[in-house]
N, C-alpha and C positions, 0 to 999 in steps of 0.2 A: 548074332544076327547073320543069316546066309543070304547074300545077294548075288543074283545072277546078272551080269552087267553086259549087254550087247553094244558094242561101239561100231559105228559106220565112220571108217576112216576117210572115206570120199564123199560123205554128205555135205551139202551146202558149199561151203568155201574151203573143203578139205581140212578142217580144224578138229576133227575127230580126235586125233592122239594128241594134240595140244590140250584140248579140253579134259581129256583123261588125266593127264598130268596135274592140270588145274585142280581137279576134284578129288584127286587121291587122298590128299591130307584129311579131307573132311570125313572119308569113310575111315581112315586110320585113327582119328580122334576118337571115334566111337568103337574101335576094335572089332569093326565089321568084317566079315569074312566074305571076300569078293572074288567070285569067278568071273574073269573077263574073256570075252570071246569077241573076235573081229569079224564083221561081214566081208566076205571076199567077192561076191557078185549079186546082181539084182535078184531079189527073191530069197536070199541066203537067211535074212532075218526070220521070215516067215518059216522056213524049214526048221531053223534051230528051235523056235518056240513050239512048233507043232510036234517036234521030237523030244522036247525037255522033259527030264525027270522032275517034275513040279514038286513033287514031295520032299525033294532034297532042298529046297530053297524056301525062304520066308517072303522075299520080295524080288520083283524083277524090275531092272532099270535099264533104259535106253538112252544112249548119247548119240543124237542124230536129229534129223529134221523130221517134217511131217509124213516124208515118204517112208523113212524107217520105221516111224511108229505105226504107221498104217500096216507095213508088213507084220510087225509084231502082233498087233491086236487081230490080224486075220489069222495068224498062226494060233494065237490063243483061242479064238472062237470057232475055229474049225476042227479042234482036236477031237480025236474019237472018244476019249474018256470024259470029256466036257468039264475037266478040272480047270479051276481058276487060281490065280495069284494076284496079289495087288501089284499095280505096275506104276512105275514113276518115269518121268521124263527129263532129261537134261538137255537143254536146247542146243543143238549143233547144226541146224540147217540155215537155208537162206531166208525162209519165211517164218518159221516157228509159230504157226498159226494158233495152236492149241495153248502154248505157253504165253503168248500175246493175251489169249482171252483170260487166262487165270492171273495175270499180272505178274509173271516172273520169267524175266530174261536173262537173268544173272545165274551164271553156271554154278557157282559155289552154293548160292542160296537154293537153287534146285536140287543140289545134292543133299543139303540139309533136310529139304523137304522129303527126299527119299528115305532119309534115316528117320525123322521124327514126325513127317506129316500124317494126316488122317486119311484112310482109304474111303473115298466117296464113290458111290455108284454113278456111273456115266452111261449115257445112251449111245447107241451107235444107229447108222442108217444101214438096213439090210437091203442091198441092191440086187434084185433078180434080173440076171441077162441071159436069155434062152436057157442054156444048160449049166450055168454056172452061177454061184452067189458070191458077192463081194461086199465087205463091210466097210462103211466110210466112217471116220471120226471127225472129219472137217468139212469138206465140200463135194458136191457133186456139180460139174458144170458142163453146159452145153451150148453151142453155138459160138458167139464171139469169145467167150471166156476159154473155150477149148482151143480156138485158133491162137489166142495170145499164149497159152500153155505150150503149144507145139512149137511155136516160134521162139519162145523163150528159152527152149532147151537149146537151141542153136546159138543163143547168146549167154551161155552160162558164165563166160569169161568176164562178163560185165558185172557179176555179183548181184547185189540186192537191188540195184537200180534198173535191172533189165525188164522188170514188170512194168514199170511206168512207160518206159521207152517204147516196149513192144506193144503195149495197150495202144499208144498213139498211132503206131503203124498199122495195126490191125482195124482201128476205127476208120482210118483213111480208105482202106480197101474193103470196106464193110460188105457183109454177105447176110442176106436173111434166108430164113428157113421155114418151110411150111410144117406143121406138126399138129398132133392132137395131143392136148394136155388135160389130164384128169386129176382133179384136186379133191381128195376125199369122196370120190364117186361122182363128181360134177365134171362133165367133160366140155371141151370146146376146141374148134380147129381155127388156127389162124396163122399169121406169119409172125416169126419171132426173131429178135435180135440176139438174145440170150436168155438162158434161164440158169440161175445160180441157186443151189439148195445148200444150206449151211447148218451145221451142227454147232460150230464155234462161231463167235462174233467176228472173228478176224479171218483173213485169207491174204494171200500174197504176202507182201512185206508191210505188215501194219494197216492193212486196209480194214476198216471198220464196217465191214460189209453188212453185217446182221446185228445192229445194236439190240434188238430184242431177243436175240438167241440165249438159250440157257442149256447147259450140258445135261440136265436132268429132268427137263419137263415133258418128255415124251413126244416132243414136236420138232419139226424140221422147219426152217425159214426159208421161204423161197422169194428171191428177187427176179421178177418178171420184167422184161423189156420188150417192147414191140417197136419201137420208135426207128424210123428209117433215116431221120436227119442226123447227118455226121456231126454238125455243130452242137446240136443238143447233147449228143454223146459226149463230145469233147468237153463240154462245159459240165457234164455230170461226172468225168473221171476224177478230178480233184477232190469232189465232195465225198467220194468213198472212204477217203482217209479219216474224216472226222464224223462220219454216220449221216450228213445232212442230206445225202442223195435220196433217203428214204421219203423225204419232203417233196421230191421233184414230181411234176405231173406226167413224167414218162416212166415212172418206176411203181410197179404193183409189189406190195408186200404181203406175203401170206405165210401163216402158220399152220402147219397140217400134220397129220398124223402118218399120212402116206400120200404118195402121187404116183402117176404113170406118165411116161413121155414117149410118144409114138410118132416119130418124124416121117414125113413123106419119103425121105432118102435116108437110110440108116447112117450114122457117123459115130466117131469115136468120142469119148467122154474124158473130161478132166475129173479124176477121182482122187481126192487128198493131194492135188499138186502134181499127180503123175497121169499120163495119157494112158488110159486103160479102159477095156471093156467097149461095148458099142450098144447103140440103141437098137430096138426099143428096150425100156427098162420099167419095172415095177419096184418102188421103193417103199419100204415100211420101216417105221420107227421101232427099236427094240429098247425097251427101258431097262435100266439096271444091268446092262450087259457085261460090264467088268468094273472092278474097283480101281479108282485112279487116285495115286497119292498126291493130296493138294494141302 
């Protein structure tokens, strides 16, 4: 078995190299031939997979967080030859949303899945942004959730707890935005606090944001909040960790195959935990886009 292993040494809490040493015995146990490549700069993982000689390998594995996996999948799905390869993930980020969703945060168990797991088809969200296309495997966030992502980058030294702390800060300095939202062809214009679209059930550090989400149903789950009241939003925050926020009267929960977001003022997005792209956007779910080892 030939495995191409991409390691992000600087993802999450800079534990990429440590995790690699933890999982090496798992690969050795099964006599897997592993080609190890370390990423050196943002976007490197995408370049590596875009140019990879896929025919030389049986599986592709990633040690990193959602951002690194995002790069790998975008490299895979934008290849000129359209070739695919089963992909596995060993959690090495601060959020690990995808691995939270499949219920595996143990690095050695994740390595075992790479060896003996079954490849299953996974959906992605195709995001059309003016003249570029970005694929999302986790979240597309706009409004308050993007403000949180931008501020959280400044507090990476706080580690996993930064998402909760920064969320409190951004709610206190709340900003609303006017936008046109089109869900499966039905459009409306309103003021929004945030819109969060998820392919995975989880986001951030263990936030159970989309309890109904499935990785292979051809739908993306939207959390839409228009509420202006800071106290209601502060009360909503802890509920996101157990999924009870979906029962709140200030939360709208939609499952759609496509949507468009056209704000009055263009702004940046949070795509898979990274600040990337700008509105307006058209999003379409692509079923069976790649094989994920589970």
